[in-house]
N, C-alpha and C positions, 0 to 999 in steps of 0.2 A: 885249786878248784878258785875258779870265779863266776861270777854270774849277772846277768844283766835283766835290768828293771823294767818293762813299758808298759805306760799307760794307756789302758783300754778307754773309750767311750760310757760301756756303760757299768761305771763303778768297780772297776779289777785290773789288775797286773797282769801284765803274760811275763814270767821267770822262765829265763833258757839257764839252765845252770851247767859249768864243762868241766868234767871230771878227768885229768890228766892217766893214761896209763900208770904213774909210776904211785900217785895219792891213791888213787884205785886200788890197788895191790893194797893198802896201809888200813884203807876202810873195810875188806874183803876180811884183815885180822882182826877189825873190830868187832862185825859183825860175828864171826866163827869164836868169836873170848865171849860175846851174850849169848849165843847157845849154849856154850859150854858152860852155863851156870847150873841149867837147867839138865843137862845130860847126865843122866846115872847108869853105868855099867856094870857086869861082874868082876867083881877086882879094884873098883875105884868108889870112891867116896862122890858123893853129887856135888859137880863143879869142880874136880879135882883129875877131870879125863886129860890125857895130853891134847893137845892143839892137834896134832898132823892126824890121831886118832879122829876126834869131833869134825874134823872136816869131812871124814871119810862116810859120818856119820849120816851129815847134814845134804839132804839132797837139793842138787845144782840148781832146781829152781827157787827151793826157800832161801839157798845165799842169793841168789838174784834180788829176790822180791826185800828180805834185808840189806841187801844193799842200795835197792832204792830210797829205802827210809833212811838208811843214814844222808843219804845225799840229800833228800829233801828236808831230814831235821838240820842240818846243818847250815843251808839256806836261810829257810824260813829262822832259825837265830840269828843269822847273820844280816839278815834284809831288814829283822826287825830292828836291833842295835844300832845299823847304818842308818837308817828313815823312820826316825822317832815322830815326825809330823804327818807320818802316813799311821790312818787308823785302817790296819789290815783287821777283818773281820772272815769268822769261817774256818774250813779246813779248805786246803787244796783240791782242784778236782780237773777233769782235761787233762789228767797226766799222761805223758808220751815221754818215751826214752829210743836213745839210737844209737850205735858207735859212731865216734870222733875222732879217725887218728889212733886207733888203739884204746881209747879212754872211753867216757860215758856223757853225753849230753842226756840232761833231761829237762822238760818243760811243762810247764803246767799254770795255772791261772790260781787268783787268791784276790778273792773279793775284799774290798774297800765300803768302810761307812758312808751311806748315801752320800751323796754332792749335790747340794746346788748352788746354778751361777743363774746371775740377776740380767737379763738381757734388756733391762731398761731401770727407770727410776718412776713408773706410775707405782707400785707395789709400796712404796713410800708414803705414795698421796690415798691409798685407800683407809676407811675410817669406816665403824660402827656408829650408829644413828641411835639418840635415846630409845630406848622400848617404854612406850606408854603401856600402863593396866588397868585401862577403865575397866569397870566390873556392872552392868547395866541389869538392872532390876530384872530385866528378862533371861538375862543370863544365867541368872540365882533361881530364879523358878524354872528354869530347863534342870538345873543340876538339881532343886529340889524333887523334882519328879522323878528321875533315874533315881536319885536315891531312896525315895519312896518304892520303886520298884524293885531293888534290891532288896527289901525288905517286907515284901508283901507274902500275904497270907493267903491262898487259895480254898474255894469251897466247890463242891459239886452241884453243877447245877442243870435241868431238865432243857432249856432250850438258849439255842444261838444268839447273842445278840450282841451287838457291836462291840461289848466293852467285855466278853467272853474270850477264852482262848481254848481251840479246838484241838481235837487228833483227829484226822483221818487217815484212816487206811485203804488205801489205793493200787489200785493196777492198770499196766499201760497197756494196751492194746494197737495192733498193729490197723492198717486198712482192710486186709483181710481177717480179723479179726484174732489172730496172731498174738500170744502173749510176749510181751516185750520184757518189761518188768514189775517189780511188786518194790514198794517203799509205805512209810508212812510222813507225817508232815503236820505240821503245827499252823494254828493260821488264825489271825487276830487284826485287830483294829489296824493296822497300817497295812494290810493288804486287803482288806475293805475299801481303804483309802485311796488304796492306785488302783484297783482293778474293782469297777463297778460290776462286772458279769459275775464275781466269784461271792461278792457283798448279795446281791439279787440270788446268789443258786443258794447262801446255806443260813442268810437270817432265815429267824423262825424254827430251822429244822432240828431233832430231835435226836437224845440220845438212839443208836441202834439203825437209822434212816439210813438208807443207800439212795448214792442217785448215781448219775453220768455226765460226765463233761467233754465236751469237742476240747479236740488239743489242737489250741492253736499256743504255742509260746508266749506271744506280744500280749494273751489273754489271760495268762495264768501266772501264778509266781513262783522263784526261780525252784522251790522244792519241790513243787510240779511237773518237772523239765525230764523228760527221758533220757536214760542215760546209754543207751541205744541211738546210734547216730548213722549209722547204715542203714536203718530202715523207717520207712515213713510212719509216724505215731496217727493212729486216727480217732480214739475216744480214750478214756480213764473212767472207770467206774470205782465207785469207793464206799466206803460205810465210816460213820459216825464210833468212834471207840470212847472219846472222852470230851468230857464239856466245861470247862471252872471258871467260876468269876475272882476276876483278880480285887483281894482289897487291899487296899493302901493303908497306910499306918497313917493319920494327921498330924502326929510332932506339935500339938497344941498344947499340949500341959506337960506340965513338970516327971512327973509318974512315966509318961510314954517315954519320953524325950531319955530318962534318964536308963530304961530298958536298954534302949540302942545305943546310946551313947555313954555305959557307965564311964568309962574309962578318960574321960572328956568334961570336961567344965561345962556345959552347954545341959540348962537348966529349965530356956524359955526358945519359945521360935525366934525371937532377937538374936540369942547369943548359938543358934544354927545356922542363923544365916549372913550372920557378923563370921563365922565358921567357913561358911561355904564362899564366900569374900577373899579371904587369906588364902583359900587354897588355889580359889582360881584366878587370883592375881599372878601368887606362883606358878600355876601351870601359865599362865599365857606368858609372863615372862621367861619361863625357861624356855617355852617351843618357839618363842619370837626369837631370844638369843640363840639357841642353836641354829636356826635358818640363816639368821642373820650373819653369821662367824661361818656358814657353808658354805653362805655367797660368796662371804670376805678371804675364804680358802680358793672360792672358784676364779675370783678376779684374780687372785695374787699368783694363781697358777701359770695363766698367761703370761705374764713376766719374769716367769720362773725355768729356769730347767732342771729338772729331775732324775737323777741316775739312781736307781731302786738296784742291789746287785741280789745275784739268783740266788745265792745265801738267803738272804730276808723274804723272799717269795718265795722259795721252798719252806722256807718254815711256817710262813701262815699259813701256804697251800697245804702244808700238812694239818693245822692247827683246824681248818674248816674241813679237810677230809676225817679226822676226828668227831667233829661234832656231827656230821652228817651219819656217822657211824651210828652214833650214841642214839639220833634219831631215829635210825634205821635198822636199832635194837641187836646192837654191836656190829665188829665185824664182818660174823657173817652172814648178817642181812643184808648190810651193804654189799657184800660179795656176790649174793642170792641177785639181788637187785642188778648189780652191774652185768650178769651173766643173762639178764634177761633182756637185754637192749642191745644194739648192735654195738660191732664195735668202732663204727663210725660216729655215732651216737656218745661211745664212752669216751673217745677222744675228744670230742668236740665241749662236752662237758667240762674234760681238766683244762684243756685250752680257754673256757670261759670261767673256771672258778681261778687257774693263775692270773690273768688277768684282773680280773676284780681285784684279787689279794694284791698284784702291781700296784694298780688307781686309788686303792685303800691306805696301802703305805704311802702313796704320791699324798696323798693328801694331809698324811699325816706329818712329816717331816716338813712341807710347805705350811702347816700350821704351827710345828717346831719351830721353823726357822722366823715366824711372823712372833712367835712369842720371843724368842730371842734378841731377833732386832729393836724390840722395844724394851730390852734388860725387862722381862718376867721370867722372874725362875722361882723355884722352893713351889713348884706345882705339882698337886697332889694327885695322880694319875689313878688314883682309886676312889677318887672323891667326885662324885657323880658332877661335870659341869663346870670344877675347879679351875682349870685353865680359860675356858673360854670368860667365867667371870671376873677372872682379875686380868683380861685382856678388854673386855668392855669398861671395866671401872679405868681402867689404864687410858683406853683412848677418849671414854666419854666424858669422866669426871678429873684427869690428867695425873698429876700427882697424887690429890688430894683422891683415894683409894677409899676412904670413909667419908665420902660427901652423906651428909644426913638426907639431903631428898633424895636421894634412891635411898628406897626401904629394903633392906635387907633380905631377899627370900626365903621360905621356909625349905625343910626338906621338902626333896620331890625324887621322883623317877628316876631311875637310869636313864642317862641319855647324852652322847657325845657326839661329836663332830667326826673324829677320827681316833683308830684305834692306836695305843700306843704298840710300838712292836716290841714285841719281846729282845 
C-alpha cells in the first residue's frame, strides 16, 4: 500500500491511498478476524467461530465498510509517523473510494492546525499605547448617582412630578379606531427631559387619571411605539395605574454606609468615593485595553494570511448552536423556531454563524501568533484579560513587566479579545 499527501490552501491535506489486490485480500482477512471476536453461533464459543463461517455470516456491505476503515487507519498511522512536523487534527472527511487495477483507491481530507503566514513586516512594528486611567469628580458623581439608584426605595404618591416613576396602562388604536395592541410602560424624568410633549401631558396627573395621546413616534418614548407595523396607528388611550417617588440613600454617615457595604471597609463618604475611583480606574483600564488589543489584532490581520480548518469551524459552530438552543429552551425550542422560518432564512442563518465562527477563530489565532512572536507564554486563558495584560506589559514596559508606574488593576468583569479554540 502507498499514499500521497497533497497540501491544500485551506489548512488541510488531501490524502490518496492505493492498495493492490494482493494486500487487499490480506486486509479482508484482518477485518474478518476482527468480526470473529464478537460472533457467537450455536456449537461454538464466542470468538472461536471458524473464519470461513464468519465470512459467510458477515454481510458484504459490512465487510466493505470494515475494509475501508482498515485502509484509512493504516494510512493515518503511517502519515502521522512519517510527518511528525505536521499537526494533524480532527477526523478524516470527504472520503471517496474507487477500484484501481483490481485494488482499491481511497481518498480523504484531513485538517491541520491553523496556519499563519506573514505577507510583510508591518505586524512587527505594531504596538500598544500607554493607557491613561484618569477619573474625574464628575465620573465619580455619575457613578455615585447610579449606585444610589440601585439602592433606592420607593413610596406611593398621588401626583406625577419630574422625580416620580409612573406606570401607565395603554391601548393603541389605528386611524379608524380599531385596536392594534395593548401594553404597559414606565415613564420618568429621562422621558420628560427628551419628550416635552410627554412632560406637558403627564405632569400633575393623579392615580387612575385617563387620557389620550396623538400617535407620533418621533414625539413618543420607545415604550409607546406600536408593535403592529402594517397598519397606521392613530392614537393612544392610557390610564395611570401607579405613581412612585424614588427615595435615594444619602451615604453620608457610617451607619448607612455599613448597612449597604457591610462586606467592604467603607465607613465614610470619602472611603466610598475612593472605592468608586478604584473601580472606575479598573474599568477604564480594562475597557481601553480590550479595545486597543482588538485594534492591534485587526491591524496585524492585514499583514497575515490565516487558514482555519473546517474541523475547528464546525466545532465552534456546534458550540454556538448549543448556546442558541439553551437560550431557546433547549433543542426542541430551537427546532420549533427553525421550523417557523423559511428554509432560505435558516440556510442564511447557518452561513452567517459559520462565517462569524471563522472570523472569531481567525482573530484568536492572530492574537496567539502575536503573543508567540513576543515570546509571551504561560497564559491563563480562563482568567479574564490575562493574555491582553501580559501583551500590554511586554509592549509598553518591555522586559520590566512589574513596572511600578502602572498600578495593577483590580479584578474586573470578564472580557476578552478573542475566544480560545477548544
